[in-house]
C-alpha positions in Angstrom: -1.5 20.9 -15.8 -3.0 21.4 -12.3 -4.5 18.5 -10.3 -8.1 19.8 -10.7 -7.8 19.9 -14.5 -6.3 16.4 -14.5 -9.2 15.2 -12.4 -11.7 16.7 -14.7 -10.1 15.2 -17.8 -10.0 11.8 -16.2 -13.6 12.0 -15.1 -14.6 12.7 -18.7 -12.4 9.9 -19.9 -14.1 7.5 -17.6 -17.3 8.2 -19.5 -15.8 7.5 -22.9 -16.9 3.9 -23.1 -20.5 5.1 -23.1 -19.9 7.5 -25.9 -20.4 7.0 -29.6 -16.6 7.3 -30.2 -15.9 4.7 -27.6 -18.5 2.3 -29.1 -16.6 2.5 -32.4 -13.5 1.2 -30.5 -15.4 -1.6 -28.6 -12.9 -4.5 -28.4 -15.5 -7.2 -28.8 -17.0 -5.7 -32.0 -13.6 -5.0 -33.4 -12.2 -8.5 -32.7 -15.4 -10.6 -33.1 -14.8 -12.2 -29.7 -15.9 -15.9 -29.5 -16.9 -16.9 -26.0 -16.9 -20.7 -26.8 -13.4 -20.5 -28.2 -12.2 -18.5 -25.2 -13.7 -21.2 -22.8 -12.0 -23.9 -24.8 -8.6 -22.2 -24.6 -9.0 -21.5 -20.9 -9.9 -25.1 -20.2 -7.0 -26.6 -22.2 -4.5 -24.3 -20.6 -5.7 -24.7 -17.1 -5.9 -28.5 -17.2 -2.3 -28.5 -18.6 -0.9 -26.1 -16.0 -2.3 -28.0 -13.0 -0.3 -31.1 -14.0 2.9 -29.3 -13.0 3.7 -29.9 -9.4 4.4 -26.4 -8.2 3.6 -26.8 -4.5 5.8 -24.3 -2.6 7.8 -25.1 0.6 8.4 -23.2 3.8 11.4 -25.4 4.7 13.9 -23.5 2.6 14.9 -19.8 2.1 15.6 -20.5 -1.6 13.3 -18.9 -4.2 11.7 -20.7 -6.0 11.4 -23.1 -3.1 10.6 -26.1 -5.3 12.0 -27.3 -8.7 8.5 -27.7 -10.2 8.0 -23.9 -10.2 11.1 -23.5 -12.3 9.8 -26.1 -14.7 6.5 -24.3 -15.1 8.3 -20.9 -15.4 10.3 -22.2 -18.4 7.2 -23.6 -20.1 5.3 -20.3 -19.6 8.2 -18.3 -21.0 8.3 -20.5 -24.1 4.5 -20.0 -24.5 4.8 -16.3 -24.1 7.5 -16.1 -26.9 5.3 -18.2 -29.1 2.5 -15.7 -28.7 4.6 -12.7 -29.7 5.6 -11.4 -26.2 8.9 -9.4 -26.2 11.7 -9.3 -23.7 10.7 -12.6 -22.1 12.9 -13.5 -19.1 13.1 -16.0 -16.3 15.3 -14.6 -13.7 17.4 -16.5 -11.1 14.4 -16.4 -8.7 12.1 -18.1 -11.2 10.1 -14.9 -11.9 8.8 -14.8 -15.5 8.4 -11.4 -17.1 7.5 -10.1 -20.6 6.1 -7.2 -22.5 3.5 -6.7 -25.2 4.5 -3.5 -27.0 1.8 -0.8 -27.5 0.1 -0.7 -30.9 -1.7 2.6 -30.2 -0.3 6.1 -30.5 -2.1 7.2 -27.4 0.0 8.1 -24.3 -1.3 5.2 -22.2 0.4 4.0 -19.0 2.1 0.6 -18.9 -0.4 -1.8 -17.2 0.7 -5.2 -15.9 -1.2 -8.4 -15.1 0.3 -10.9 -12.7 -0.4 -14.4 -11.3 1.5 -16.8 -9.1 2.7 -20.2 -10.2 3.0 -22.0 -6.9 0.2 -23.9 -5.0 -0.6 -24.1 -1.4 1.1 -26.2 1.3 -2.1 -27.6 2.9 -2.6 -30.4 0.4 -0.4 -32.2 -2.2 0.0 -30.7 -5.7 1.7 -33.8 -7.1 0.0 -35.9 -9.8 -3.0 -33.7 -10.1 -5.6 -35.3 -12.4 -8.1 -32.7 -13.5 -11.8 -33.6 -14.2 -14.0 -31.3 -16.4 -17.6 -31.4 -15.4 -19.4 -29.7 -18.3 -22.8 -27.9 -18.1 -23.4 -28.3 -14.4 -27.1 -28.6 -13.7 -27.1 -28.7 -9.9 -26.8 -31.4 -7.3 -23.6 -33.3 -6.5 -20.3 -33.2 -8.3 -18.4 -36.4 -7.4 -14.7 -35.7 -7.1 -13.8 -39.1 -5.7 -16.5 -41.7 -4.7 -14.1 -43.9 -2.8 -13.0 -40.9 -0.6 -16.5 -39.6 -0.4 -15.4 -36.3 -1.8 -18.3 -34.4 -3.4 -19.2 -30.8 -4.2 -22.7 -29.4 -3.9 -24.3 -26.2 -2.9 -24.4 -27.4 0.7 -20.6 -27.4 1.1 -19.9 -24.9 -1.8 -22.7 -22.3 -1.8 -21.3 -20.6 -4.9 -22.4 -23.6 -7.0 -26.0 -22.4 -6.6 -25.0 -19.6 -9.0 -23.1 -21.9 -11.4 -25.9 -23.7 -13.3 -24.9 -24.3 -16.9 -21.2 -23.6 -16.1 -18.2 -25.9 -16.7 -16.6 -26.9 -13.4 -13.1 -28.4 -13.1 -12.0 -30.4 -10.0 -9.1 -32.7 -9.1 -9.7 -36.4 -8.7 -9.1 -36.8 -4.9 -5.9 -36.9 -2.8 -4.6 -33.5 -4.1 -5.7 -30.0 -4.4 -6.5 -28.7 -7.9 -4.2 -25.7 -8.1 -6.9 -23.3 -9.1 -5.1 -20.9 -6.8 -3.6 -19.5 -8.9 -3.4 -21.4 -12.1 -6.8 -19.9 -13.1 -5.0 -16.6 -13.1 -2.1 -18.0 -15.1 -4.5 -19.4 -17.7 -6.5 -16.2 -18.0 -3.4 -14.0 -18.5 -2.0 -16.4 -21.1 -5.2 -16.6 -23.0 -5.3 -12.8 -23.0 -1.8 -12.8 -24.4 -2.8 -15.1 -27.2 -5.9 -13.0 -27.9 -3.9 -9.8 -28.3 -1.4 -11.6 -30.5 -4.2 -13.1 -32.7 -6.1 -9.7 -32.9 -3.6 -6.9 -33.7 -6.6 -4.8 -34.6 -7.4 -4.3 -30.9 -5.5 -1.2 -29.8 -3.8 -1.1 -26.5 -0.9 0.5 -24.6 2.1 -1.3 -23.3 1.1 -4.5 -21.4 3.5 -6.1 -18.9 3.2 -9.7 -17.9 4.6 -11.5 -14.8 4.3 -14.9 -13.2 5.8 -15.2 -9.7 6.9 -18.1 -7.4 6.2 -18.7 -3.7 3.2 -16.5 -3.2 1.9 -19.0 -0.6 5.0 -18.5 1.6 5.3 -14.7 0.9 8.9 -15.1 -0.2 8.6 -14.8 -4.0 7.3 -11.2 -4.3 10.2 -10.0 -2.1 12.5 -10.8 -5.0 10.4 -8.8 -7.6 12.3 -5.9 -9.2 9.6 -3.3 -9.6 11.9 -0.7 -11.1 13.2 -2.8 -13.9 9.7 -4.3 -14.6 8.6 -0.9 -15.8 4.9 -1.0 -15.2 2.9 2.0 -13.9 -0.1 0.0 -12.6 -0.9 -3.7 -12.2 -3.6 -6.1 -11.4 -3.2 -9.6 -10.0 -5.5 -12.3 -11.2 -5.8 -14.3 -8.0 -9.4 -13.9 -6.8 -12.5 -15.9 -6.4 -16.1 -15.3 -7.3 -17.6 -13.3 -10.2 -17.1 -9.6 -9.9 -14.8 -9.6 -6.9 -12.3 -6.7 -6.9 -10.0 -6.8 -3.9 -8.8 -3.3 -3.0 -8.1 -3.9 0.7 -6.0 -6.3 2.8 -5.3 -6.5 6.5 -2.8 -4.4 8.2 -0.4 -7.0 9.8 1.9 -7.1 12.7 3.7 -9.9 14.4 4.7 -10.0 18.1 7.3 -11.8 20.2 7.0 -12.2 23.9 9.8 -13.5 26.1 9.4 -14.5 29.8 12.5 -15.6 31.7 12.1 -17.3 35.1 14.0 -19.7 37.3 12.9 -23.3 37.2 16.2 -24.8 38.4 14.8 -25.2 41.9 13.6 -28.4 43.5 9.8 -28.1 43.3 9.5 -29.3 46.9 11.5 -26.3 48.0 9.9 -23.8 45.7 8.1 -21.8 48.4 10.1 -18.9 49.8 12.8 -19.5 47.1 13.7 -17.7 43.9 11.6 -20.1 41.9 9.8 -18.3 39.0 7.8 -20.3 36.5 8.2 -18.9 33.0 6.0 -21.7 31.6 3.1 -20.4 33.8 3.8 -16.9 32.6 3.4 -17.9 29.0 0.2 -19.8 29.8 -1.2 -16.8 31.7 -0.3 -14.5 28.9 -2.1 -16.6 26.3 -5.2 -16.9 28.6 -5.3 -13.2 29.2 -5.7 -12.4 25.5 -9.3 -11.6 24.7 -11.1 -14.7 23.4 -13.6 -12.5 21.5 -10.7 -11.3 19.3 -9.5 -14.7 18.2 -9.8 -15.7 14.5 -12.6 -18.1 15.0 -14.8 -15.4 16.6 -14.2 -12.7 14.0 -15.3 -12.2 10.4 -15.8 -9.5 7.7 -13.9 -6.4 8.7 -13.2 -7.4 12.3 -9.5 -8.1 13.1 -8.0 -10.7 15.4 -5.0 -11.8 17.6 -3.5 -15.2 17.3 -0.7 -17.0 19.2 1.2 -19.1 16.6 3.6 -20.8 19.0 4.8 -21.1 22.6 8.4 -22.5 23.0 9.9 -23.3 26.3 13.6 -24.1 26.8 14.8 -24.3 30.3 14.2 -21.0 32.1 13.0 -19.1 29.0 9.6 -19.2 27.2 9.0 -17.5 23.9 5.6 -16.7 22.4 5.1 -15.7 18.7 1.9 -14.4 17.4 0.2 -12.2 14.8 -2.3 -9.3 14.8 -4.6 -8.5 11.9 -6.8 -5.4 11.5 -8.2 -3.4 8.6 -7.9 0.0 10.2 -5.0 1.7 12.1 -7.4 2.4 14.9 -8.2 -1.3 15.4 -4.6 -2.2 15.0 -3.8 0.1 17.9 -6.6 -1.4 19.9 -5.4 -5.0 19.4 -1.7 -4.0 20.0 -2.9 -2.5 23.3 -4.6 -5.8 24.2 -1.3 -7.7 23.7 0.6 -5.1 25.7 -2.0 -5.2 28.5 -1.7 -9.0 28.8 2.1 -8.8 28.8 2.1 -6.1 31.5 -0.4 -8.0 33.7 1.8 -11.1 33.6 4.9 -9.0 34.3 3.2 -7.4 37.4 2.2 -10.8 38.7 5.7 -12.3 38.6 8.0 -10.0 40.5 10.5 -12.8 40.8 10.8 -13.1 37.0 14.3 -12.6 35.6 13.4 -11.1 32.3 10.4 -9.8 30.3 10.4 -8.6 26.7 7.7 -7.7 24.2 8.4 -6.6 20.6 6.2 -5.8 17.6 7.1 -6.0 13.9 5.2 -4.6 11.0 4.5 -7.2 8.3 2.4 -5.5 5.7 -0.2 -2.7 5.3 -3.7 -2.3 4.0 -3.1 -1.6 0.3 -6.1 0.6 0.0 -4.1 3.5 1.4 -1.8 3.5 -1.7 -4.2 2.4 -4.5 -5.2 5.2 -6.8 -9.0 5.4 -6.8 -9.1 5.6 -10.6 -7.5 2.1 -10.9 -10.5 0.8 -9.0 -13.0 2.9 -10.9 -11.7 1.6 -14.3 -11.8 -2.0 -13.1 -15.4 -1.5 -11.9 -16.3 0.2 -15.2 -14.8 -2.7 -17.2 -17.0 -5.2 -15.3 -20.1 -3.1 -15.7 -19.5 -2.8 -19.4 -19.3 -6.7 -19.5 -22.6 -6.9 -17.5 -20.8 -8.0 -14.4 -21.7 -6.5 -11.0 -18.4 -5.3 -9.3 -18.1 -6.4 -5.6 -15.4 -4.5 -3.7 -13.7 -7.0 -1.4 -11.5 -6.7 1.7 -9.1 -9.7 1.8 -8.7 -11.2 5.3 -5.0 -11.8 4.6 -2.3 -10.4 2.5 -1.6 -10.8 -1.3 1.3 -10.3 -3.6 -0.5 -7.2 -4.7 -0.5 -5.7 -1.2 3.3 -6.2 -1.0 3.8 -4.8 -4.6 1.6 -1.8 -3.8 4.0 -0.8 -1.0 7.0 -1.5 -3.2 5.8 1.2 -5.6 3.5 -0.8 -8.0 -0.2 -0.3 -7.1 -1.8 -3.7 -7.5 -5.4 -4.6 -6.7 -6.7 -8.1 -7.4 -9.4 -9.3 -9.9 -11.6 -12.3 -9.7 -10.3 -15.5 -11.4 -12.9 -18.2 -10.7 -11.1 -20.2 -8.0 -13.1 -21.7 -5.1 -12.5 -23.8 -2.0 -8.8 -23.1 -2.3 -6.1 -24.9 -0.3 -8.2 -28.0 -0.1 -9.1 -31.3 -1.9 -12.5 -29.7 -2.7 -10.9 -26.9 -4.7 -12.5 -26.2 -8.0 -12.4 -23.8 -10.9 -15.4 -22.3 -12.7 -14.5 -22.0 -16.4 -17.4 -19.6 -17.1 -16.2 -17.2 -14.3 -12.7 -17.5 -15.7 -14.1 -16.5 -19.1 -15.8 -13.5 -17.5 -12.5 -12.5 -15.9 -10.8 -12.7 -19.4 -13.4 -10.4 -20.8 -12.9 -8.0 -17.9 -9.2 -7.9 -18.5 -9.6 -7.3 -22.2 -12.2 -4.6 -21.5 -9.8 -3.0 -18.9 -7.0 -3.0 -21.4 -9.3 -1.2 -23.9 -10.4 1.3 -21.3 -6.8 2.2 -20.3 -6.1 2.8 -24.0 -9.2 4.9 -24.5 -8.1 7.2 -21.7 -5.1 8.2 -23.9 -3.4 11.4 -22.8 -5.6 11.7 -19.8 -4.4 8.4 -18.4 -1.9 9.8 -15.9 -3.7 8.5 -12.8 -2.9 10.6 -9.7 
C-alpha cells in the first residue's frame, strides 16, 4: 500500500468517532462511565502513593537512586497484577512494566502509557501528609497556617479556573509529589477501569512506571525493544488540555582556561603571569545578558553558566544552551564561541584554551508522527476539552524515549506548582485526563487496520 493511500485511509479513520458506527462503540455509553466513582478512585490512589518517599538523588549513579522508589515499584507491580495486567515485571533498575492484552480483533498498534515514580530534589518528599480540599469555591486554601503557606489565584492563577474542583495539597514542609504521582494514579485507575469493563474494546496496552526522571538517569535504562510498544504517551503534564509535543534542543558546553598564577603579584608586570580566574570571569560577563534564563520565556532559548571551578592555574566553566529550533541553537552556540574567542585573543600569555560542546537531547517534535498528536487532540475534543499544544521549556522522559525509538508526547495530568511546597493536584483535571486516555485508547482501536501511523 503506497503512502498516499495510507494517508487517505488514516484521514478517514480520524473521522470515525463522529460517524454513526463510531457512536455505537463510544466507550462511555458502552461502559456507563461514572465520573464520581472515577474521582473517588483517583483521590484514594493519589493520596496513598504520595505517602511513599520516592525523592530521587543526584548523589549516586545507581538506578533507582533511592530505596523508596523500589518500594513503590513493588507496590505498583502488585496492584497491576491484582487488576489483571499480564507480564508484570520490576527489573533491576526499578522499572515497572506490564501489558493489557488486546480484546479486539482489529489490527491496532500497541500503545503505552508511562509515568515516573520519583519526586523532585528541591523539597523533601518524606512524611508527606496530603490534604483534600473538596469543592473549592475560590479564595485561600491554607496549606499550613503556621508556615503561612497558602494557595490562591494570586500565587496560583490556575485556581481561578478550578471553582468546584477538589484540590489536594501537602501539609507544609514537603512537596506533595503531584509530579508525577498524578500520572501514576491516572494510569492505574485506567488499568482498573479496563479490567472492570471487558466490554470496552481495545488493542494491546503497555504500562510502564520509571524511576529517576528528575535526574534524567532512569529513562537511560529503559529497554525500548523488549517493551514492545509502537507508540507511547507520558502522563506528566499540567493544566487541562495541555499536550506537549515539543521540548528544547539541549547542549552543554565546557570551557577551560589555563594561565600562570604562580608568580608573586608584586612582580606580575612584564612576567609570564596570566590570570585564568580573570579569563573565566570575562567569559561569563561577555555572554549576552538578554539570552539568560531570567530574560527569556515562551519559545526563546537561553544560555546559562552552571559552574566555574578554579584549581591553581586552571579554570573550568560548565554551562548549558537551550533552544527550540536548530537555527536558534546555532545562534546561541555562536555566542558562546564568540565569548570564548574574545577571551582567548585578550590573553596571549595564556597557556591553554579549550571549548567543547556536547549534545544532550533534541526537540522531540522532529520525530513525533503527526497522527499521534491528531488522535490525542481528537480524544480531548470528543471529551469537550480544548487541546493546547505546549512546548516544554526543558526535557522529558518522552523526549529521550522518542529518540530511543518510541515516540512519546506528554498529556496533561493535573499537577501544579511542581517542585515546591505549594505543589497541588486538581482531582477534576486528573479525571479529565483519565477520560482523555480512555477515549484515546478507543480511538486507536477504532482505527483498526488503518492504524499504521507513518
